[in-house]
C-alpha positions as CSV (number, residue, x, y, z in Angstrom):
1,X,-0.9,-16.2,-14.0
2,X,-2.6,-12.8,-14.1
3,X,-4.0,-12.6,-10.5
4,X,-3.0,-13.9,-7.1
5,X,-5.6,-14.1,-4.3
6,X,-4.7,-15.4,-0.8
7,X,-1.9,-17.2,-2.4
8,X,0.8,-16.6,0.3
9,X,-1.6,-16.0,3.2
10,X,0.1,-16.6,6.6
11,X,3.4,-17.8,5.0
12,X,5.5,-16.4,7.9
13,X,8.8,-17.6,6.5
14,X,8.9,-15.6,3.3
15,X,11.3,-12.7,3.4
16,X,11.6,-11.5,-0.2
17,X,9.3,-11.8,-3.2
18,X,9.7,-10.9,-6.9
19,X,6.4,-11.1,-8.6
20,X,6.4,-12.2,-12.3
21,X,5.8,-9.8,-15.3
22,X,2.3,-10.4,-16.7
23,X,0.7,-10.3,-13.2
24,X,-2.2,-7.8,-13.3
25,X,-3.9,-8.1,-9.9
26,X,-2.5,-8.6,-6.5
27,X,-5.8,-9.7,-5.0
28,X,-7.5,-9.8,-1.7
29,X,-5.4,-11.3,1.1
30,X,-2.5,-12.2,-1.3
31,X,0.2,-11.7,1.4
32,X,-2.1,-11.5,4.5
33,X,-0.1,-12.2,7.6
34,X,3.3,-12.7,5.9
35,X,5.0,-11.4,9.0
36,X,8.6,-11.9,7.9
37,X,8.2,-10.3,4.4
38,X,10.7,-7.5,4.2
39,X,10.8,-6.7,0.5
40,X,8.6,-7.2,-2.5
41,X,9.1,-6.3,-6.2
42,X,5.9,-5.6,-8.0
43,X,6.0,-5.8,-11.8
44,X,5.0,-2.9,-14.0
45,X,2.1,-5.0,-15.4
46,X,0.1,-4.8,-12.1
47,X,-2.9,-2.5,-12.3
48,X,-4.7,-3.2,-9.0
49,X,-3.9,-4.0,-5.4
50,X,-6.8,-5.7,-3.6
51,X,-8.2,-5.4,-0.2
52,X,-5.9,-6.5,2.6
53,X,-3.3,-7.6,0.1
54,X,-0.4,-6.9,2.5
55,X,-2.2,-6.6,5.8
56,X,-0.1,-7.6,8.8
57,X,3.2,-7.8,6.8
58,X,4.9,-6.5,10.0
59,X,8.4,-6.6,8.5
60,X,7.8,-4.8,5.2
61,X,10.0,-1.7,5.2
62,X,9.3,0.1,2.0
63,X,7.1,-0.3,-1.1
64,X,7.1,1.0,-4.6
65,X,3.8,0.9,-6.4
66,X,4.4,0.8,-10.2
67,X,2.8,3.5,-12.4
68,X,0.3,1.1,-14.1
69,X,-1.5,0.6,-10.7
70,X,-4.7,2.7,-10.8
71,X,-6.5,1.2,-7.8
72,X,-5.7,0.2,-4.3
73,X,-8.5,-1.2,-2.2
74,X,-9.1,-0.8,1.6
75,X,-6.6,-1.9,4.2
76,X,-4.0,-2.9,1.6
77,X,-1.1,-2.2,4.0
78,X,-2.9,-2.1,7.4
79,X,-0.7,-3.1,10.3
80,X,2.6,-3.0,8.4
81,X,4.3,-1.6,11.5
82,X,7.9,-1.4,10.1
83,X,6.8,0.3,6.8
84,X,8.7,3.6,6.6
85,X,8.4,4.8,3.0
86,X,5.9,4.4,0.2
87,X,6.1,5.5,-3.4
88,X,2.6,5.4,-5.0
89,X,1.7,5.1,-8.7
90,X,1.5,8.3,-10.7
91,X,-1.7,7.0,-12.2
92,X,-3.5,6.1,-9.0
93,X,-7.1,7.2,-9.2
94,X,-8.8,5.2,-6.4
95,X,-7.7,4.6,-2.9
96,X,-9.6,2.6,-0.3
97,X,-10.1,3.4,3.4
98,X,-7.5,2.6,6.0
99,X,-4.7,1.9,3.5
100,X,-2.0,2.7,6.0
101,X,-3.9,2.3,9.3
102,X,-1.5,1.3,12.1
103,X,1.6,1.8,10.0
104,X,3.1,3.7,12.9
105,X,6.7,3.9,11.4
106,X,5.5,5.4,8.2
107,X,7.4,8.7,7.6
108,X,7.1,9.4,3.9
109,X,4.7,8.8,1.1
110,X,5.4,9.9,-2.5
111,X,2.0,10.8,-3.9
112,X,1.0,11.8,-7.4
113,X,-0.4,15.3,-7.5
114,X,-3.9,14.1,-8.3
115,X,-4.2,12.5,-4.8
116,X,-2.5,15.0,-2.7
117,X,-4.9,15.6,0.2
118,X,-5.0,16.2,3.9
119,X,-4.5,12.8,5.5
120,X,-7.4,12.3,7.7
121,X,-9.0,9.7,9.9
122,X,-10.2,7.1,7.3
123,X,-6.9,6.5,5.4
124,X,-4.1,6.9,7.9
125,X,-5.3,6.5,11.5
126,X,-2.4,6.2,13.9
127,X,0.2,7.4,11.4
128,X,1.6,10.1,13.5
129,X,4.9,10.5,11.8
130,X,3.1,10.6,8.4
131,X,0.8,13.4,9.6
132,X,3.8,15.6,10.4
133,X,5.4,14.8,7.0
134,X,2.3,15.4,5.0
135,X,1.5,18.7,6.8
136,X,5.0,20.0,6.1
137,X,5.5,19.0,2.5
138,X,2.2,18.7,0.7
139,X,-0.9,20.9,0.2
140,X,-4.3,19.6,1.3
141,X,-6.6,18.5,-1.5
142,X,-9.4,16.0,-1.7
143,X,-9.0,12.5,-3.3
144,X,-11.0,12.3,-6.5
145,X,-12.3,8.7,-5.9
146,X,-12.4,6.9,-2.6
147,X,-14.0,3.6,-1.4
148,X,-16.3,3.8,1.5
């Protein structure tokens, strides 16, 4: 298995997932609506996280994106209201719109230097705690590649 797409959509009883080594793509809607998902381990072989991959995973608390991930598509974590911290891949070069929209508990995001930028309306609408964190600790720069 190298890609999962919509595989666990609306599985509201899943609380923890460890994805297998060899997986390359967490595709569109892979964990859409997994409202009880609290923790996920993403293997180092993953290179892309698709659109809405973790949308409405309300119970997800933190996420570490491995360094092989270069691309995260739009709305990947939209509505993950208990998400408090994110560590992004050091090799991330493309980030879609509204990645953290409505993640109102999000307080910290560890960003690689290449994507330090002023969090503005398209990527983080309603992330008030994150706005404060970013404005205090990171300089404002523009993202080199962004999906529209």
